[in-house]
C-alpha positions as CSV (number, residue, x, y, z in Angstrom):
1,M,115.2,108.0,91.1
2,N,114.9,111.4,90.2
3,N,111.7,113.0,91.6
4,N,110.8,114.8,88.6
5,L,110.0,111.5,86.8
6,K,106.5,109.7,87.8
7,I,106.9,106.3,87.3
8,T,104.0,103.8,87.2
9,R,103.7,99.9,85.8
10,N,99.8,99.5,84.4
11,G,100.2,95.8,83.5
12,Q,103.0,95.4,80.9
13,I,102.6,99.0,80.0
14,L,105.2,101.5,81.7
15,E,103.8,105.1,82.1
16,I,106.6,107.6,82.6
17,V,105.6,111.4,83.6
18,L,107.7,114.2,83.3
19,D,107.0,116.5,86.5
20,R,109.1,119.6,86.6
21,P,107.2,122.5,87.2
22,K,106.7,125.3,85.5
23,A,107.2,123.9,81.7
24,N,108.6,120.0,82.4
25,T,112.2,121.4,81.1
26,I,115.0,119.0,81.0
27,D,118.6,119.3,81.8
28,A,121.3,116.7,81.9
29,K,120.9,115.3,85.0
30,L,117.3,114.8,84.6
31,S,117.7,113.4,80.9
32,A,120.2,110.9,82.3
33,D,117.7,109.8,85.0
34,M,115.2,109.3,82.1
35,G,117.8,107.4,80.2
36,K,118.2,104.8,83.0
37,V,114.2,104.3,83.3
38,F,113.8,103.5,79.4
39,A,117.1,101.3,79.7
40,E,115.1,99.3,82.3
41,F,111.9,99.3,80.3
42,R,114.6,98.0,77.1
43,D,115.7,95.4,79.7
44,D,112.5,94.0,81.7
45,P,110.8,91.4,79.5
46,S,108.0,91.4,81.6
47,L,107.0,95.5,80.1
48,R,105.9,95.8,76.1
49,V,105.1,99.4,76.0
50,A,106.2,102.7,77.0
51,I,103.9,106.0,77.3
52,L,105.4,109.3,78.2
53,T,104.0,112.1,78.9
54,G,104.0,115.4,80.7
55,A,102.5,116.5,84.0
56,G,99.6,119.2,83.9
57,D,97.9,120.2,80.6
58,K,100.0,123.7,79.6
59,F,103.4,121.8,79.1
60,F,104.3,118.4,77.6
61,S,107.9,120.0,77.5
62,A,109.8,122.9,76.9
63,G,112.8,121.2,75.8
64,W,116.2,121.7,77.3
65,D,116.4,123.9,80.6
66,L,118.2,127.3,79.7
67,N,119.0,127.7,83.0
68,A,121.4,124.7,82.7
69,V,122.6,126.3,79.5
70,A,123.5,129.7,81.5
71,D,125.0,127.3,84.0
72,G,127.6,126.2,81.4
73,E,125.5,123.1,80.0
74,E,127.1,122.7,76.3
75,F,124.7,121.8,73.8
76,I,126.6,118.8,72.4
77,G,127.1,117.3,75.9
78,D,126.6,114.2,77.5
79,F,122.9,113.7,78.3
80,G,123.1,110.1,79.2
81,E,123.1,106.6,78.0
82,G,119.9,107.4,75.5
83,G,121.0,110.8,74.6
84,F,118.6,113.8,75.1
85,C,115.6,112.9,77.3
86,G,116.7,109.3,77.1
87,F,115.6,107.4,74.3
88,T,116.2,109.3,71.3
89,E,119.7,107.5,71.0
90,M,119.3,104.5,72.8
91,K,120.4,101.7,71.1
92,E,118.9,98.2,71.2
93,L,115.2,99.6,72.3
94,H,113.6,98.0,70.3
95,K,110.1,98.3,72.1
96,P,107.5,100.9,71.0
97,I,107.4,104.4,72.3
98,I,104.1,106.6,72.7
99,C,104.5,109.8,73.7
100,A,101.0,111.3,74.8
101,V,101.3,115.4,74.0
102,N,99.1,117.0,76.9
103,G,100.4,120.7,76.2
104,L,103.1,122.7,74.3
105,A,106.1,120.7,73.3
106,V,109.0,123.7,72.6
107,G,112.3,122.9,70.9
108,A,113.7,119.7,72.2
109,G,110.5,118.8,73.7
110,F,109.1,118.5,70.6
111,E,112.6,117.2,68.7
112,M,112.1,114.2,70.7
113,L,108.9,113.3,69.3
114,L,110.5,112.5,66.1
115,R,112.0,109.9,67.7
116,A,108.6,108.2,69.3
117,D,107.3,105.4,67.6
118,F,103.5,107.0,68.0
119,I,102.4,110.4,68.8
120,L,98.7,111.0,70.1
121,A,98.0,114.4,71.1
122,A,95.6,116.5,73.0
123,D,93.4,119.0,70.8
124,H,94.7,122.0,72.5
125,A,98.7,120.8,72.3
126,E,101.0,123.0,70.1
127,F,104.6,122.3,68.4
128,M,107.1,124.7,67.9
129,L,110.5,125.0,66.9
130,P,112.2,128.6,68.0
131,E,115.7,128.2,68.2
132,V,116.3,129.9,65.1
133,R,114.8,133.1,66.7
134,I,117.5,132.7,69.8
135,G,120.2,132.7,67.3
136,I,120.7,128.6,67.1
137,A,119.3,125.8,65.3
138,P,117.7,122.7,66.3
139,D,119.7,119.4,65.9
140,I,117.4,116.0,66.3
141,A,115.0,118.1,64.0
142,I,117.2,119.2,61.4
143,F,117.9,115.1,61.1
144,M,114.8,113.7,61.3
145,L,111.6,116.3,59.9
146,P,112.9,116.3,56.3
147,K,112.7,112.3,56.4
148,L,109.4,112.5,57.6
149,L,107.6,115.6,56.0
150,P,108.0,117.0,52.7
151,R,111.0,119.3,52.0
152,Q,109.4,122.5,51.8
153,K,107.0,121.6,55.1
154,A,109.8,120.7,57.1
155,M,111.9,124.0,56.0
156,E,108.9,125.8,57.3
157,I,108.8,124.5,60.7
158,L,112.4,124.3,61.0
159,M,112.9,127.8,59.9
160,M,110.3,129.9,60.7
161,G,109.9,129.6,64.2
162,R,106.3,129.5,64.4
163,R,103.8,127.4,66.6
164,H,101.8,124.2,64.8
165,S,98.5,122.9,66.1
166,A,98.3,119.4,66.6
167,Q,95.7,119.1,64.0
168,E,97.8,120.4,61.5
169,L,100.8,118.0,62.2
170,A,98.2,115.6,62.3
171,S,97.2,116.5,58.9
172,F,100.7,115.8,57.6
173,G,100.8,112.6,59.1
174,L,103.2,113.1,61.9
175,I,101.1,112.5,64.7
176,N,98.7,109.4,65.1
177,N,95.6,110.7,67.1
178,V,94.2,114.0,68.1
179,V,92.0,113.2,71.0
180,P,90.0,115.5,73.6
181,A,92.5,116.9,76.4
182,D,90.9,114.5,79.4
183,Q,90.8,111.5,77.1
184,L,94.6,111.7,76.1
185,M,95.9,109.0,78.4
186,D,93.1,106.7,78.1
187,A,93.3,106.6,74.4
188,A,97.1,106.5,74.9
189,R,96.7,103.3,77.0
190,S,94.0,101.9,74.5
191,F,96.4,102.3,71.8
192,A,99.1,100.6,73.8
193,R,96.7,97.5,74.5
194,D,96.1,97.1,70.8
195,L,99.7,97.1,70.2
196,M,100.0,94.5,72.9
197,R,97.8,92.2,70.5
198,S,100.5,91.9,68.1
199,A,103.4,89.4,69.0
200,P,106.3,91.1,70.8
201,L,109.0,89.5,69.1
202,S,107.5,90.7,65.6
203,I,107.0,94.4,67.2
204,E,110.7,94.3,67.9
205,A,111.5,92.9,64.7
206,V,110.0,95.7,62.9
207,K,111.5,98.4,64.8
208,E,114.9,96.6,64.5
209,A,114.9,96.4,60.6
210,V,113.4,99.8,60.4
211,H,115.9,101.4,61.6
212,L,118.6,99.0,59.9
213,T,117.4,100.0,56.5
214,E,116.9,103.6,57.2
215,H,119.5,104.0,54.4
216,L,119.5,100.9,52.8
217,T,117.7,100.6,49.1
218,F,115.0,98.1,48.7
219,D,117.7,95.2,47.1
220,E,120.3,96.1,49.9
221,S,117.6,95.8,52.2
222,Y,117.0,92.0,50.6
223,K,120.7,91.1,50.7
224,E,120.5,91.8,54.6
225,L,117.6,89.9,55.2
226,R,118.8,86.7,53.0
227,K,122.2,87.2,55.3
228,E,120.4,86.8,58.2
229,A,121.7,90.0,59.2
230,W,119.0,90.8,61.7
231,P,118.9,89.0,64.8
232,R,115.5,89.9,66.3
233,F,113.9,89.4,62.9
234,M,115.5,86.3,62.5
235,K,114.2,85.2,66.4
236,M,110.9,86.0,65.5
237,L,110.7,83.6,62.4
238,K,112.0,80.9,64.6
239,S,110.2,81.5,67.2
240,S,107.1,79.4,69.0
241,D,105.1,82.7,68.6
242,A,105.2,82.3,64.6
243,V,103.6,78.7,65.3
244,E,101.4,79.8,67.8
245,G,100.1,82.8,65.4
246,A,99.2,80.5,62.7
247,N,97.3,78.2,64.8
248,A,95.6,81.0,66.4
249,F,94.9,82.2,62.9
250,L,93.5,78.8,61.5
251,E,91.6,77.9,65.0
252,K,89.7,81.5,64.8
253,R,91.0,82.2,68.2
254,E,93.3,85.2,69.9
255,P,96.8,83.8,69.8
256,E,98.7,83.7,73.4
257,W,102.0,85.1,72.8
258,R,105.1,84.1,74.9
259,G,107.8,85.8,73.5
260,N,110.1,83.0,72.7
């Protein structure tokens, strides 16, 4: 495995630390290796939640490695199975990903967050898309920010190239929680454990349906549901966990999920 990735199994939580001095930048090789890690997470039934963070307290990630660009890496190139940073384009990844932002998230280091399921940030973290000031434009952020924010605010972030605080982005609803820096990983682990109180098949069904209905109307979504077009949703409905959840509720106890 790549020496710039520190991988820890914490029960059913997979913790991934991006550790590439000085700014945790990502080149094509590192991105491909991150894709292998996220594919293993996707395919391992003993793992339920992934937490991605950066080493140190200055940079979460400064994004794409400009030294690699100078050496010939292409803007729209091959970054591995899951796309840039290993998960942004990964198909069938229906488990939740939490990004714990420990410092500056710049360029693609900011953009990858827009494909995560949850974002927690240290109170000193800052976010920036500087591409327009160096003659190019973002890609993931162009696709995602106008869907996540009011158009005018999305355009400001995309076109101005300025820094934004964690508190500011939290006020827009882009960040779930802002916490003191020394509490970030504890907060991320607590968030993950709380997620795992929910049934694993239910979480997978939610993520599948959110993805598959992204471009559908309400009526079209129900039409697909009634056609039983969503395999994880149907697996959830027919699972023993669906019965266990109802029984646990009636018996006033915590459910014991089996994932089947």
